[in-house]
C-alpha positions in Angstrom: 77.0 40.1 33.9 76.9 40.6 36.9 73.2 40.4 37.8 73.7 36.4 36.7 75.9 35.5 39.4 73.2 36.2 42.5 70.3 34.5 43.3 66.9 35.8 43.9 67.5 36.1 47.7 70.8 38.0 47.1 69.0 40.4 44.3 66.7 40.6 46.8 68.6 41.9 49.8 70.8 44.2 47.5 68.5 45.9 46.1 66.1 45.9 49.6 69.5 48.0 51.2 70.2 50.1 48.4 66.5 51.3 48.2 66.5 51.8 51.6 69.4 54.1 51.7 68.5 56.3 48.4 65.2 56.6 49.9 66.8 57.7 53.1 69.2 59.9 51.6 66.6 61.4 49.3 63.2 61.5 50.5 63.7 61.8 54.1 67.3 63.8 54.5 67.0 65.9 51.2 63.5 66.5 50.2 62.5 68.2 53.6 65.3 70.6 52.8 65.1 71.0 49.0 61.6 69.9 47.9 60.6 67.2 45.4 61.7 68.9 42.3 65.4 69.7 43.2 66.1 66.7 45.3 64.8 64.5 42.1 67.2 66.3 39.5 69.9 65.6 42.1 68.6 61.9 42.3 68.8 61.4 38.7 72.5 63.1 38.2 73.9 60.6 41.0 72.5 57.8 38.3 76.1 58.5 36.1 75.4 55.7 34.3 72.3 57.4 32.8 73.8 61.0 32.3 74.2 60.1 28.3 71.4 58.0 27.9 68.4 61.3 28.1 65.6 58.7 28.2 67.1 56.8 31.0 67.9 59.7 32.8 64.4 61.2 32.5 63.0 57.7 33.9 64.9 58.1 36.6 64.3 61.9 37.2 60.1 61.2 36.9 60.5 58.1 39.0 62.1 60.6 41.8 59.5 62.5 41.1 56.8 59.7 41.7 58.7 58.9 45.1 58.5 62.1 46.0 55.1 62.7 46.0 54.5 59.1 47.5 56.4 60.0 50.3 54.8 63.7 50.7 51.2 62.5 50.4 51.4 59.5 52.9 54.4 60.8 55.1 55.5 57.2 55.4 58.8 56.7 55.0 58.4 52.9 53.7 56.3 53.5 50.8 58.8 54.7 48.5 61.5 52.3 49.9 58.9 49.7 49.1 58.2 51.0 45.4 61.7 51.8 45.0 62.7 48.4 45.8 60.1 46.6 44.0 60.7 48.5 40.8 64.5 47.8 40.9 64.1 44.1 42.0 61.4 43.1 39.4 63.6 44.9 36.8 66.5 42.7 37.7 64.5 39.3 37.9 63.5 40.2 34.4 67.0 41.0 33.1 68.1 37.9 34.8 65.6 35.7 33.2 66.0 37.2 29.8 62.8 39.3 29.2 64.7 42.2 29.4 68.2 42.6 27.1 70.9 45.1 28.0 72.5 46.8 25.8 76.6 45.5 25.4 
């Protein structure tokens, strides 16, 4: 599994940069033009690995709504970035340590 090849620091850096870029594109740019709902639909659809996994796709969509509302309510860009990063990073660490087992 690819995640096991990276140190905790490397995973943190990868997930922080990823969260920063995604949140900039979706919350900062698109959400101001399209609103929370449409932006969340697009956000879910770009996570193509979940297209045929309805539960995971719904989870990403709902997470995007939460992140979108967090940004809308606080007007602080770092709020969804930190939330997004923490979710991804903690999930990756749980996978790395064997607490979450992914399907083959």
